[in-house]
gemmi code that builds the backbone of each chain (N, CA, C; Angstrom):
import gemmi

chains = {
    "A": [
        ("MET", (0.821, -1.154, 0.033), (-0.036, 0.002, 0.010), (0.869, 1.244, -0.034)),
        ("HIS", (0.516, 2.205, -0.830), (1.433, 3.323, -0.971), (0.529, 4.516, -1.458)),
        ("SER", (0.611, 5.596, -0.739), (-0.057, 6.813, -1.230), (0.882, 7.981, -1.285)),
        ("THR", (0.895, 8.710, -2.211), (1.806, 9.905, -2.283), (0.980, 11.078, -2.851)),
        ("GLN", (1.123, 12.199, -2.077), (0.481, 13.386, -2.520), (1.343, 14.187, -3.449)),
        ("ASN", (0.747, 14.926, -4.343), (1.569, 15.658, -5.335), (2.396, 16.742, -4.625)),
        ("ALA", (3.521, 17.003, -5.291), (4.420, 18.008, -4.760), (3.782, 19.402, -4.928)),
        ("GLU", (3.972, 20.378, -3.892), (3.339, 21.628, -4.041), (4.221, 22.617, -4.984)),
        ("SER", (3.591, 23.629, -5.466), (4.329, 24.530, -6.384), (5.304, 25.393, -5.495)),
        ("PRO", (6.455, 25.781, -6.079), (7.366, 26.600, -5.312), (6.826, 27.825, -4.655)),
        ("GLU", (5.854, 28.467, -5.243), (5.392, 29.722, -4.700), (4.522, 29.543, -3.415)),
        ("SER", (4.140, 28.287, -3.282), (3.171, 28.055, -2.099), (3.902, 27.433, -0.985)),
        ("LYS", (5.246, 27.217, -1.036), (5.909, 26.377, -0.132), (5.961, 27.043, 1.310)),
        ("ASN", (5.700, 28.332, 1.428), (5.730, 28.987, 2.743), (4.272, 28.990, 3.254)),
        ("ASN", (3.379, 28.608, 2.501), (1.985, 28.725, 3.029), (1.498, 27.351, 3.430)),
        ("ARG", (2.011, 26.912, 4.583), (1.910, 25.454, 4.939), (0.409, 25.068, 5.281)),
        ("LEU", (-0.370, 26.096, 5.699), (-1.722, 25.657, 6.037), (-2.618, 25.461, 4.831)),
        ("ASP", (-2.284, 25.964, 3.761), (-3.157, 25.835, 2.508), (-2.977, 24.643, 1.727)),
        ("LYS", (-1.792, 24.033, 1.763), (-1.517, 22.999, 0.841), (-0.762, 21.790, 1.613)),
        ("GLU", (-1.067, 20.560, 1.207), (-0.401, 19.497, 1.798), (0.945, 19.352, 1.279)),
        ("ILE", (1.931, 19.038, 2.051), (3.289, 18.929, 1.604), (3.473, 17.503, 0.934)),
        ("PRO", (4.513, 17.363, 0.116), (4.787, 15.949, -0.387), (4.893, 14.983, 0.766)),
        ("SER", (4.151, 13.888, 0.709), (4.320, 12.884, 1.814), (4.095, 11.525, 1.183)),
        ("SER", (4.725, 10.569, 1.825), (4.461, 9.208, 1.434), (4.288, 8.251, 2.632)),
        ("VAL", (3.339, 7.395, 2.594), (3.091, 6.444, 3.675), (3.033, 4.989, 3.088)),
        ("LYS", (3.872, 4.174, 3.545), (3.936, 2.869, 2.982), (3.933, 1.823, 4.017)),
        ("VAL", (3.196, 0.775, 3.852), (3.121, -0.410, 4.821), (3.521, -1.547, 3.985)),
        ("ILE", (4.653, -2.154, 4.297), (5.330, -3.141, 3.325), (5.592, -4.472, 4.095)),
        ("SER", (5.415, -5.593, 3.228), (5.718, -6.847, 3.896), (7.092, -7.328, 3.409)),
        ("GLU", (7.745, -6.723, 2.536), (9.124, -7.085, 2.045), (10.166, -6.334, 2.937)),
        ("PRO", (11.442, -6.807, 2.768), (12.538, -6.173, 3.633), (12.488, -4.655, 3.347)),
        ("LEU", (12.794, -3.873, 4.401), (12.931, -2.493, 4.392), (14.293, -1.963, 4.299)),
        ("ASP", (14.615, -1.209, 3.222), (15.962, -0.588, 3.162), (15.798, 0.917, 3.484)),
        ("PRO", (16.023, 1.373, 4.637), (15.720, 2.753, 5.009), (16.345, 3.838, 4.100)),
        ("TRP", (17.681, 3.602, 3.879), (18.385, 4.604, 3.100), (18.054, 4.695, 1.665)),
        ("GLN", (17.588, 3.574, 1.048), (17.062, 3.553, -0.290), (15.734, 4.325, -0.344)),
        ("GLU", (14.920, 4.103, 0.636), (13.657, 4.715, 0.690), (13.771, 6.176, 0.801)),
        ("ILE", (14.697, 6.612, 1.642), (14.883, 8.066, 1.874), (15.495, 8.702, 0.566)),
        ("THR", (16.497, 8.092, 0.011), (17.037, 8.648, -1.262), (15.940, 8.738, -2.388)),
        ("THR", (15.139, 7.649, -2.492), (14.247, 7.605, -3.539), (13.101, 8.754, -3.410)),
        ("PHE", (12.640, 8.838, -2.119), (11.633, 9.878, -1.832), (12.234, 11.306, -2.111)),
        ("GLN", (13.482, 11.527, -1.624), (14.080, 12.794, -1.746), (14.238, 13.277, -3.258)),
        ("SER", (14.693, 12.242, -4.083), (14.946, 12.615, -5.472), (13.656, 12.646, -6.260)),
        ("GLU", (12.611, 11.971, -5.789), (11.325, 11.966, -6.534), (10.468, 13.136, -6.257)),
        ("TYR", (10.470, 13.623, -4.980), (9.421, 14.627, -4.524), (10.040, 15.911, -4.048)),
        ("LEU", (11.397, 15.994, -3.827), (11.850, 17.274, -3.325), (12.886, 17.956, -4.278)),
        ("THR", (13.065, 19.226, -4.106), (13.988, 19.881, -4.944), (15.228, 20.242, -4.226)),
        ("GLN", (16.295, 19.931, -4.855), (17.619, 20.304, -4.175), (17.754, 21.799, -3.979)),
        ("GLY", (18.178, 22.155, -2.711), (18.367, 23.518, -2.380), (17.129, 24.088, -1.600)),
        ("GLU", (15.940, 23.458, -1.571), (14.879, 24.007, -0.814), (14.873, 23.494, 0.671)),
        ("PHE", (15.563, 22.437, 0.937), (15.605, 21.991, 2.240), (17.101, 21.991, 2.823)),
        ("GLY", (17.232, 22.303, 4.122), (18.560, 22.372, 4.744), (18.729, 21.260, 5.827)),
        ("ALA", (17.666, 20.559, 6.067), (17.768, 19.631, 7.270), (16.924, 18.405, 6.939)),
        ("THR", (17.493, 17.211, 7.161), (16.688, 15.993, 7.037), (16.902, 15.211, 8.297)),
        ("ALA", (15.834, 14.992, 9.006), (15.875, 14.229, 10.263), (15.317, 12.874, 9.978)),
        ("THR", (16.034, 11.750, 10.385), (15.443, 10.476, 10.084), (15.499, 9.612, 11.452)),
        ("PHE", (14.499, 8.766, 11.610), (14.440, 7.845, 12.677), (14.320, 6.444, 12.001)),
        ("VAL", (15.188, 5.522, 12.417), (15.099, 4.196, 11.999), (14.793, 3.233, 13.175)),
        ("GLY", (13.743, 2.589, 13.230), (13.521, 1.606, 14.386), (13.872, 0.292, 13.941)),
        ("THR", (14.703, -0.470, 14.642), (15.246, -1.700, 14.258), (14.834, -2.854, 15.360)),
        ("MET", (14.632, -4.034, 14.918), (14.207, -5.027, 15.877), (15.306, -5.436, 16.715)),
        ("ARG", (15.076, -5.450, 18.059), (16.047, -5.908, 18.950), (15.954, -7.447, 19.233)),
        ("ASP", (16.911, -8.093, 19.872), (16.962, -9.467, 20.192), (16.644, -9.760, 21.649)),
        ("PHE", (16.136, -8.677, 22.321), (15.792, -8.798, 23.765), (14.594, -7.845, 23.988)),
        ("ASN", (13.812, -8.275, 25.047), (12.664, -7.415, 25.497), (12.206, -7.997, 26.815)),
        ("GLU", (11.965, -7.012, 27.794), (11.392, -7.382, 29.041), (12.221, -8.511, 29.694)),
        ("GLY", (13.581, -8.454, 29.504), (14.431, -9.379, 30.153), (14.493, -10.751, 29.459)),
        ("ASP", (13.940, -10.986, 28.334), (13.898, -12.220, 27.619), (14.634, -12.090, 26.202)),
        ("ASP", (15.243, -13.197, 25.785), (15.750, -13.272, 24.451), (14.637, -13.402, 23.439)),
        ("VAL", (14.622, -12.569, 22.364), (13.550, -12.588, 21.311), (14.235, -13.068, 20.044)),
        ("THR", (13.616, -14.073, 19.463), (14.272, -14.719, 18.316), (13.561, -14.215, 17.006)),
        ("GLY", (12.375, -13.798, 17.142), (11.530, -13.394, 15.906), (10.333, -12.506, 16.281)),
        ("MET", (9.717, -11.943, 15.324), (8.494, -11.134, 15.554), (7.549, -11.129, 14.398)),
        ("THR", (6.241, -11.077, 14.651), (5.356, -10.900, 13.578), (4.554, -9.643, 13.836)),
        ("LEU", (4.462, -8.739, 12.829), (3.838, -7.581, 12.932), (2.468, -7.609, 12.127)),
        ("GLU", (1.348, -7.211, 12.719), (0.209, -7.129, 11.993), (-0.338, -5.715, 12.112)),
        ("HIS", (-1.310, -5.399, 11.241), (-1.874, -4.000, 11.260), (-3.340, -4.050, 10.793)),
        ("TYR", (-3.927, -2.926, 10.889), (-5.402, -2.768, 10.441), (-5.346, -2.070, 9.047)),
        ("PRO", (-5.301, -2.893, 8.068), (-5.333, -2.263, 6.672), (-6.371, -1.176, 6.475)),
        ("GLY", (-5.987, -0.025, 5.957), (-6.998, 1.083, 5.721), (-6.895, 2.050, 6.874)),
        ("MET", (-7.116, 1.587, 8.088), (-6.972, 2.522, 9.287), (-5.559, 3.000, 9.478)),
        ("THR", (-4.569, 2.029, 9.268), (-3.182, 2.420, 9.428), (-2.913, 3.581, 8.509)),
        ("GLU", (-3.105, 3.424, 7.196), (-2.748, 4.483, 6.259), (-3.390, 5.765, 6.538)),
        ("LYS", (-4.779, 5.670, 6.858), (-5.631, 6.831, 7.076), (-5.041, 7.560, 8.283)),
        ("GLN", (-4.693, 6.926, 9.416), (-4.219, 7.574, 10.624), (-2.787, 8.080, 10.431)),
        ("LEU", (-1.901, 7.437, 9.591), (-0.640, 7.908, 9.340), (-0.697, 9.219, 8.485)),
        ("GLN", (-1.607, 9.304, 7.586), (-1.797, 10.605, 6.839), (-2.290, 11.669, 7.849)),
        ("GLU", (-3.092, 11.229, 8.824), (-3.668, 12.236, 9.838), (-2.546, 12.796, 10.633)),
        ("ILE", (-1.544, 11.987, 11.113), (-0.544, 12.395, 11.855), (0.506, 13.441, 11.160)),
        ("ILE", (0.676, 12.991, 9.875), (1.450, 13.975, 8.960), (0.782, 15.227, 8.811)),
        ("HIS", (-0.542, 15.210, 8.481), (-1.338, 16.435, 8.403), (-1.191, 17.299, 9.739)),
        ("GLU", (-1.189, 16.655, 10.897), (-1.117, 17.472, 12.033), (0.328, 18.053, 12.163)),
        ("ALA", (1.368, 17.315, 11.726), (2.724, 17.770, 11.829), (2.931, 19.004, 10.965)),
        ("GLN", (2.433, 18.890, 9.786), (2.685, 20.013, 8.835), (2.028, 21.318, 9.267)),
        ("HIS", (0.997, 21.171, 10.123), (0.458, 22.446, 10.717), (1.176, 22.947, 11.961)),
        ("GLN", (2.036, 22.041, 12.477), (2.745, 22.488, 13.735), (4.189, 22.941, 13.273)),
        ("TRP", (4.797, 22.406, 12.214), (6.133, 22.750, 11.806), (6.115, 23.068, 10.426)),
        ("THR", (7.210, 23.741, 9.935), (7.376, 24.072, 8.521), (8.290, 23.034, 7.921)),
        ("LEU", (7.647, 22.217, 7.097), (8.256, 20.979, 6.556), (8.169, 20.989, 5.056)),
        ("ASN", (9.178, 20.414, 4.405), (9.105, 20.276, 2.919), (8.660, 18.852, 2.484)),
        ("GLY", (8.731, 17.976, 3.346), (8.331, 16.585, 3.094), (8.387, 15.615, 4.178)),
        ("VAL", (7.579, 14.629, 4.192), (7.588, 13.586, 5.290), (7.445, 12.139, 4.547)),
        ("LEU", (8.239, 11.306, 5.081), (8.130, 9.990, 4.556), (8.026, 8.926, 5.862)),
        ("ILE", (7.012, 8.052, 5.729), (6.851, 7.072, 6.801), (6.806, 5.656, 6.062)),
        ("VAL", (7.592, 4.691, 6.473), (7.515, 3.376, 6.017), (7.499, 2.397, 7.152)),
        ("HIS", (6.633, 1.430, 7.180), (6.522, 0.497, 8.301), (6.396, -0.990, 7.661)),
        ("ARG", (7.193, -1.840, 8.334), (7.152, -3.187, 7.970), (5.878, -3.876, 8.575)),
        ("VAL", (5.380, -4.919, 8.015), (4.427, -5.939, 8.553), (4.950, -7.361, 8.252)),
        ("GLY", (4.374, -8.282, 8.891), (4.727, -9.730, 8.665), (5.888, -10.185, 9.492)),
        ("PRO", (6.493, -11.220, 9.087), (7.607, -11.822, 9.989), (8.891, -11.063, 9.953)),
        ("LEU", (9.578, -10.781, 11.061), (10.813, -10.096, 11.112), (11.814, -10.827, 11.940)),
        ("LEU", (13.059, -10.561, 11.742), (14.111, -11.096, 12.603), (14.904, -9.998, 13.279)),
        ("PRO", (15.658, -10.336, 14.303), (16.513, -9.240, 14.997), (17.407, -8.646, 13.920)),
        ("GLY", (17.462, -7.317, 14.050), (18.332, -6.575, 13.119), (17.607, -6.022, 12.022)),
        ("ASP", (16.379, -6.564, 11.727), (15.626, -6.015, 10.614), (15.058, -4.569, 10.868)),
        ("PRO", (15.203, -3.629, 9.916), (14.469, -2.372, 10.222), (12.975, -2.591, 10.145)),
        ("ILE", (12.347, -1.931, 11.139), (10.829, -2.003, 11.349), (10.126, -0.763, 10.741)),
        ("VAL", (10.756, 0.281, 11.034), (10.067, 1.612, 10.661), (11.068, 2.724, 10.381)),
        ("ILE", (10.675, 3.546, 9.421), (11.492, 4.848, 9.207), (10.532, 5.949, 9.251)),
        ("VAL", (10.999, 7.115, 9.817), (10.199, 8.343, 9.751), (11.276, 9.328, 9.317)),
        ("ALA", (11.120, 10.086, 8.275), (11.950, 11.063, 7.698), (11.275, 12.315, 7.520)),
        ("CYS", (11.807, 13.407, 7.974), (11.289, 14.730, 7.841), (12.291, 15.670, 7.153)),
        ("TRP", (11.863, 16.439, 6.136), (12.647, 17.466, 5.483), (12.200, 18.850, 5.852)),
        ("SER", (13.160, 19.796, 6.149), (12.828, 21.137, 6.394), (13.942, 22.069, 6.046)),
        ("ALA", (13.605, 23.339, 5.987), (14.589, 24.294, 5.779), (15.579, 24.329, 6.944)),
        ("HIS", (15.102, 24.041, 8.134), (15.949, 24.138, 9.293), (15.819, 22.956, 10.285)),
        ("ARG", (16.905, 22.802, 11.098), (16.923, 21.479, 11.843), (15.940, 21.443, 12.930)),
        ("ALA", (15.509, 22.509, 13.471), (14.578, 22.497, 14.656), (13.222, 21.724, 14.275)),
        ("ASP", (12.762, 22.229, 13.152), (11.519, 21.710, 12.609), (11.623, 20.245, 12.168)),
        ("ALA", (12.750, 19.836, 11.532), (12.962, 18.566, 11.111), (13.093, 17.561, 12.263)),
        ("PHE", (13.865, 17.943, 13.223), (14.121, 17.149, 14.496), (12.835, 16.923, 15.249)),
        ("GLU", (12.186, 18.076, 15.477), (10.951, 18.074, 16.355), (9.781, 17.283, 15.671)),
        ("ALA", (9.635, 17.514, 14.428), (8.542, 16.852, 13.669), (8.801, 15.324, 13.553)),
        ("CYS", (10.026, 14.984, 13.368), (10.403, 13.555, 13.341), (10.157, 12.918, 14.608)),
        ("ARG", (10.550, 13.501, 15.738), (10.359, 12.920, 17.012), (8.847, 12.787, 17.399)),
        ("GLN", (8.071, 13.836, 17.154), (6.672, 13.884, 17.424), (5.968, 12.854, 16.575)),
        ("LEU", (6.302, 12.726, 15.282), (5.642, 11.726, 14.404), (5.882, 10.281, 14.815)),
        ("MET", (7.086, 10.051, 15.332), (7.462, 8.777, 15.777), (6.687, 8.405, 17.036)),
        ("GLU", (6.505, 9.354, 18.044), (5.732, 9.103, 19.221), (4.326, 8.937, 18.977)),
        ("ALA", (3.771, 9.689, 17.974), (2.321, 9.661, 17.555), (2.146, 8.167, 16.860)),
        ("LEU", (3.139, 7.767, 16.041), (2.982, 6.484, 15.431), (2.929, 5.412, 16.570)),
        ("LYS", (3.853, 5.454, 17.543), (3.944, 4.389, 18.559), (2.652, 4.396, 19.445)),
        ("SER", (1.942, 5.543, 19.533), (0.851, 5.561, 20.517), (-0.574, 5.534, 19.785)),
        ("ARG", (-0.548, 5.709, 18.517), (-1.873, 5.925, 17.819), (-2.101, 5.027, 16.679)),
        ("ILE", (-1.040, 4.537, 15.998), (-1.363, 3.805, 14.708), (-1.525, 2.315, 14.979)),
        ("PRO", (-2.535, 1.704, 14.362), (-2.947, 0.320, 14.663), (-1.929, -0.739, 14.034)),
        ("PHE", (-0.727, -0.866, 14.760), (0.139, -2.015, 14.488), (0.273, -2.793, 15.780)),
        ("TRP", (0.519, -4.049, 15.656), (0.660, -4.936, 16.821), (1.864, -5.889, 16.593)),
        ("LYS", (2.636, -6.132, 17.659), (3.761, -7.019, 17.571), (3.497, -8.228, 18.422)),
        ("LYS", (3.922, -9.444, 17.830), (3.902, -10.615, 18.601), (5.259, -11.165, 18.520)),
        ("GLU", (5.808, -11.431, 19.774), (7.259, -11.783, 19.793), (7.358, -13.340, 19.926)),
        ("THR", (8.454, -13.865, 19.284), (8.785, -15.357, 19.560), (9.980, -15.311, 20.405)),
        ("LEU", (10.046, -16.101, 21.462), (11.079, -16.212, 22.521), (11.978, -17.382, 22.169)),
        ("SER", (13.132, -17.446, 22.835), (14.159, -18.458, 22.543), (13.570, -19.879, 22.831)),
        ("ASP", (12.593, -20.075, 23.668), (12.034, -21.379, 23.998), (10.828, -21.623, 23.025)),
        ("GLU", (10.689, -20.810, 21.941), (9.689, -20.965, 20.870), (8.268, -20.664, 21.261)),
        ("SER", (8.134, -20.089, 22.457), (6.782, -19.642, 22.808), (6.637, -18.259, 22.250)),
        ("ASP", (5.378, -17.769, 22.151), (5.194, -16.391, 21.621), (4.218, -15.697, 22.515)),
        ("ARG", (4.262, -14.316, 22.343), (3.478, -13.498, 23.310), (3.238, -12.105, 22.466)),
        ("TRP", (2.036, -11.543, 22.714), (1.785, -10.260, 22.288), (2.559, -9.215, 23.124)),
        ("VAL", (3.143, -8.232, 22.411), (3.650, -7.085, 23.150), (2.400, -6.292, 23.706)),
        ("GLU", (2.420, -5.994, 24.955), (1.111, -5.520, 25.541), (0.906, -3.979, 25.291)),
        ("LYS", (2.022, -3.193, 25.411), (1.933, -1.797, 25.215), (3.228, -1.229, 24.917)),
        ("ASN", (3.115, 0.003, 24.291), (4.352, 0.804, 23.984), (4.659, 1.768, 25.153)),
        ("THR", (5.942, 1.954, 25.436), (6.261, 2.981, 26.425), (6.085, 4.419, 25.913)),
        ("ASP", (5.891, 5.393, 26.712), (5.846, 6.793, 26.280), (7.391, 7.172, 26.154)),
        ("GLY", (7.734, 7.554, 24.933), (9.007, 7.893, 24.592), (9.623, 9.237, 25.237)),
        ("TYR", (8.604, 10.031, 25.691), (9.026, 11.280, 26.271), (9.258, 11.189, 27.794)),
        ("THR", (8.706, 10.102, 28.426), (8.951, 9.927, 29.900), (9.678, 8.772, 30.268)),
        ("SER", (9.933, 7.787, 29.389), (10.642, 6.591, 29.829), (12.029, 6.561, 29.356)),
    ],
    "B": [
        ("MET", (-28.267, -3.686, 4.710), (-26.883, -3.570, 5.037), (-26.656, -3.586, 6.483)),
        ("GLY", (-25.638, -4.418, 6.948), (-25.375, -4.521, 8.316), (-24.211, -3.674, 8.768)),
        ("ILE", (-23.582, -4.364, 9.787), (-22.263, -3.701, 10.374), (-21.187, -4.648, 10.167)),
        ("LYS", (-20.090, -4.177, 9.655), (-18.972, -5.093, 9.509), (-18.150, -4.940, 10.826)),
        ("VAL", (-17.835, -6.053, 11.406), (-17.029, -6.020, 12.655), (-15.632, -6.690, 12.330)),
        ("LYS", (-14.583, -6.085, 12.914), (-13.226, -6.610, 12.733), (-12.432, -6.555, 14.109)),
        ("CYS", (-11.754, -7.610, 14.351), (-10.913, -7.785, 15.469), (-9.439, -7.957, 15.130)),
        ("PHE", (-8.542, -7.445, 15.927), (-7.177, -7.634, 15.580), (-6.294, -8.052, 16.738)),
        ("ALA", (-5.214, -8.712, 16.429), (-4.200, -9.058, 17.347), (-4.726, -9.936, 18.475)),
        ("SER", (-4.479, -9.624, 19.799), (-4.962, -10.431, 20.912), (-6.485, -10.476, 20.930)),
        ("MET", (-7.083, -9.411, 20.542), (-8.596, -9.410, 20.506), (-9.167, -10.397, 19.534)),
        ("ARG", (-8.527, -10.587, 18.471), (-9.009, -11.572, 17.507), (-8.918, -12.989, 18.165)),
        ("GLU", (-7.870, -13.264, 18.922), (-7.691, -14.564, 19.563), (-8.817, -14.659, 20.751)),
        ("TYR", (-8.947, -13.586, 21.526), (-9.823, -13.573, 22.628), (-11.302, -13.888, 22.186)),
        ("LEU", (-11.718, -13.272, 21.081), (-13.056, -13.565, 20.598), (-13.152, -14.712, 19.491)),
        ("ASP", (-11.955, -15.199, 19.133), (-11.898, -16.071, 18.039), (-12.722, -15.575, 16.826)),
        ("LEU", (-12.490, -14.305, 16.562), (-13.147, -13.633, 15.522), (-12.288, -12.641, 14.730)),
        ("SER", (-12.185, -12.815, 13.412), (-11.343, -11.919, 12.520), (-12.277, -10.846, 11.924)),
        ("GLU", (-13.362, -11.345, 11.303), (-14.238, -10.385, 10.597), (-15.598, -11.041, 10.518)),
        ("ARG", (-16.599, -10.249, 10.695), (-17.979, -10.800, 10.651), (-18.984, -9.569, 10.341)),
        ("GLU", (-19.988, -9.949, 9.652), (-21.016, -8.972, 9.322), (-22.200, -9.346, 10.226)),
        ("ILE", (-22.667, -8.232, 10.989), (-23.892, -8.510, 11.824), (-24.994, -7.697, 11.346)),
        ("ALA", (-26.284, -8.033, 11.673), (-27.460, -7.269, 11.398), (-27.543, -6.089, 12.299)),
        ("ILE", (-28.084, -4.986, 11.796), (-28.186, -3.847, 12.466), (-29.359, -3.750, 13.565)),
        ("ASP", (-30.185, -4.731, 13.405), (-31.379, -4.870, 14.401), (-30.955, -4.805, 15.848)),
        ("GLY", (-31.417, -3.971, 16.594), (-31.177, -3.881, 18.101), (-29.743, -3.316, 18.319)),
        ("ILE", (-29.120, -2.755, 17.367), (-27.738, -2.230, 17.548), (-27.868, -0.681, 17.521)),
        ("THR", (-27.380, -0.024, 18.521), (-27.339, 1.491, 18.579), (-25.885, 1.971, 18.674)),
        ("THR", (-25.144, 1.368, 19.591), (-23.848, 1.852, 19.957), (-22.765, 0.816, 19.726)),
        ("VAL", (-21.575, 1.267, 19.850), (-20.370, 0.390, 19.811), (-20.541, -0.754, 20.753)),
        ("ALA", (-21.029, -0.384, 22.063), (-21.122, -1.327, 23.111), (-22.058, -2.471, 22.712)),
        ("ASP", (-23.193, -2.042, 21.986), (-24.110, -3.041, 21.529), (-23.423, -4.046, 20.505)),
        ("VAL", (-22.636, -3.538, 19.629), (-21.873, -4.320, 18.637), (-20.939, -5.332, 19.431)),
        ("TRP", (-20.346, -4.840, 20.539), (-19.476, -5.750, 21.384), (-20.424, -6.947, 21.882)),
        ("ARG", (-21.471, -6.567, 22.524), (-22.393, -7.612, 23.211), (-22.779, -8.599, 22.029)),
        ("CYS", (-23.080, -8.077, 20.842), (-23.523, -8.997, 19.804), (-22.462, -10.062, 19.441)),
        ("VAL", (-21.228, -9.506, 19.297), (-20.262, -10.488, 18.844), (-19.483, -11.235, 20.028)),
        ("ALA", (-19.482, -10.622, 21.214), (-18.755, -11.290, 22.256), (-19.606, -12.004, 23.266)),
        ("GLY", (-20.885, -11.877, 23.177), (-21.798, -12.573, 24.124), (-21.532, -12.190, 25.565)),
        ("ASP", (-21.234, -13.137, 26.371), (-20.935, -12.922, 27.832), (-19.599, -12.513, 28.114)),
        ("LYS", (-18.625, -12.567, 27.103), (-17.240, -12.208, 27.427), (-17.236, -10.807, 27.654)),
        ("PRO", (-16.528, -10.312, 28.820), (-16.329, -8.905, 29.115), (-15.327, -8.245, 28.212)),
        ("MET", (-15.561, -7.043, 27.974), (-14.512, -6.313, 27.212), (-13.324, -5.927, 28.032)),
        ("PRO", (-12.116, -6.441, 27.631), (-11.033, -6.151, 28.522), (-10.787, -4.652, 28.651)),
        ("GLU", (-10.258, -4.278, 29.855), (-10.245, -2.874, 30.269), (-9.505, -2.029, 29.260)),
        ("ASN", (-8.454, -2.452, 28.634), (-7.667, -1.564, 27.742), (-8.134, -1.640, 26.278)),
        ("THR", (-9.242, -2.245, 26.020), (-9.719, -2.371, 24.591), (-9.906, -1.000, 23.978)),
        ("LEU", (-9.480, -0.895, 22.684), (-9.757, 0.291, 21.896), (-10.709, -0.157, 20.811)),
        ("CYS", (-11.647, 0.878, 20.470), (-12.692, 0.655, 19.473), (-12.437, 1.736, 18.327)),
        ("ALA", (-12.744, 1.366, 17.100), (-12.872, 2.311, 16.104), (-14.053, 2.069, 15.283)),
        ("VAL", (-14.604, 3.196, 14.717), (-15.832, 3.257, 13.913), (-15.320, 3.886, 12.556)),
        ("ASN", (-15.448, 3.152, 11.478), (-14.935, 3.624, 10.223), (-13.497, 4.152, 10.269)),
        ("GLN", (-12.754, 3.357, 10.964), (-11.229, 3.554, 10.991), (-10.825, 4.804, 11.785)),
        ("THR", (-11.658, 5.279, 12.594), (-11.287, 6.325, 13.484), (-11.650, 5.896, 14.937)),
        ("GLN", (-10.783, 6.107, 15.843), (-11.038, 5.590, 17.225), (-12.294, 6.327, 17.752)),
        ("ALA", (-13.154, 5.497, 18.518), (-14.317, 5.936, 19.054), (-14.634, 5.244, 20.417)),
        ("ASP", (-15.399, 5.855, 21.292), (-15.677, 5.215, 22.572), (-16.936, 4.286, 22.437)),
        ("THR", (-17.230, 3.564, 23.483), (-18.235, 2.510, 23.355), (-19.621, 3.044, 23.253)),
        ("GLU", (-19.878, 4.348, 23.609), (-21.164, 4.872, 23.519), (-21.389, 5.607, 22.129)),
        ("PHE", (-20.478, 5.546, 21.361), (-20.596, 6.100, 19.902), (-21.739, 5.356, 19.165)),
        ("ASN", (-22.539, 6.148, 18.501), (-23.673, 5.496, 17.831), (-23.155, 4.946, 16.346)),
        ("VAL", (-23.658, 3.931, 16.092), (-23.275, 3.270, 14.772), (-24.498, 3.159, 13.846)),
        ("SER", (-24.221, 3.051, 12.597), (-25.331, 2.995, 11.574), (-25.068, 1.790, 10.683)),
        ("ALA", (-26.033, 1.485, 9.819), (-25.804, 0.349, 8.911), (-24.740, 0.832, 7.894)),
        ("GLY", (-23.954, -0.090, 7.591), (-22.788, 0.184, 6.644), (-21.453, 0.554, 7.318)),
        ("ASP", (-21.588, 0.790, 8.652), (-20.393, 1.131, 9.386), (-19.470, 0.002, 9.515)),
        ("GLU", (-18.182, 0.245, 9.723), (-17.169, -0.758, 10.086), (-16.742, -0.423, 11.468)),
        ("VAL", (-16.906, -1.475, 12.400), (-16.585, -1.344, 13.740), (-15.407, -2.285, 14.059)),
        ("ALA", (-14.375, -1.769, 14.771), (-13.186, -2.637, 15.060), (-12.878, -2.564, 16.515)),
        ("PHE", (-12.448, -3.727, 17.085), (-12.001, -3.827, 18.470), (-10.578, -4.405, 18.402)),
        ("PHE", (-9.644, -3.781, 19.223), (-8.301, -4.177, 19.227), (-7.675, -3.697, 20.566)),
        ("PRO", (-6.437, -4.322, 20.853), (-5.733, -3.977, 22.091), (-4.924, -2.651, 21.863)),
        ("PRO", (-4.248, -2.166, 22.978), (-3.306, -1.030, 22.684), (-2.323, -1.318, 21.603)),
        ("VAL", (-2.001, -0.212, 20.818), (-1.105, -0.476, 19.623), (0.382, -0.531, 20.119)),
        ("THR", (1.081, -1.361, 19.325), (2.473, -1.569, 19.769), (3.418, -1.591, 18.552)),
        ("GLY", (3.160, -0.727, 17.578), (4.032, -0.608, 16.424), (5.146, 0.182, 16.742)),
        ("GLY", (6.027, 0.392, 15.623), (7.221, 1.218, 15.649), (8.357, 0.479, 16.080)),
    ],
}
model = gemmi.Model(1)
for chain_id, residues in chains.items():
    chain = gemmi.Chain(chain_id)
    for i, (resn, *xyz) in enumerate(residues, 1):
        res = gemmi.Residue()
        res.name, res.seqid = resn, gemmi.SeqId(i, " ")
        for name, pos in zip(("N", "CA", "C"), xyz):
            atom = gemmi.Atom()
            atom.name, atom.element = name, gemmi.Element(name[0])
            atom.pos, atom.b_iso = gemmi.Position(*pos), 0.0
            res.add_atom(atom)
        chain.add_residue(res)
    model.add_chain(chain)
structure = gemmi.Structure()
structure.add_model(model)
structure.setup_entities()
């Protein structure tokens, strides 16, 4: 699943409330290459010179959680609601910060330790907007977007991850 | 036209229900939808509900053609 909004015209780039910025939301079941995704989005939707800051977050699967060794994970989501709510948090972010573009890609299906799970990338003229929007988008994704993880442990049992921690307080 | 009900993750296992269409008769709110599909099983305290892919509380009114979903707290990212 992949939705991309059209790039805005150069003359409207400072009028962030009137027009949606270029954004891409993808939920994929194949391996995720963060740097390729970022490079592709940037070359496809952004103009060299218009942005001065790119903040990226890459979430990667650990091999431990809650004191246990984790050997695998399966991620599921709510098709349709996931994409709709990801677009919503991007919409909120572009009203809070001045951004040139936002990319969010999230894996679903079976994963192994070391596999990238998620990327959030924000482009802006200045670092403060890029950093803060990237952080806030990631926290919004963790707390609001309908994805669920089921972990497999070293004794081959599995368990649902019950909740995400609040990244601002933990 | 009835109401499409979807359950995800541990909720799907708890109710042994992935997706089901129910009749609108006797259904007014999300809580009514729960009683229809869950019977006597109580709704776990941390359950999240969505109507037409937007989160809603259990007293939210539903209509024929709506999609209602039940799921546990989200754990992506």
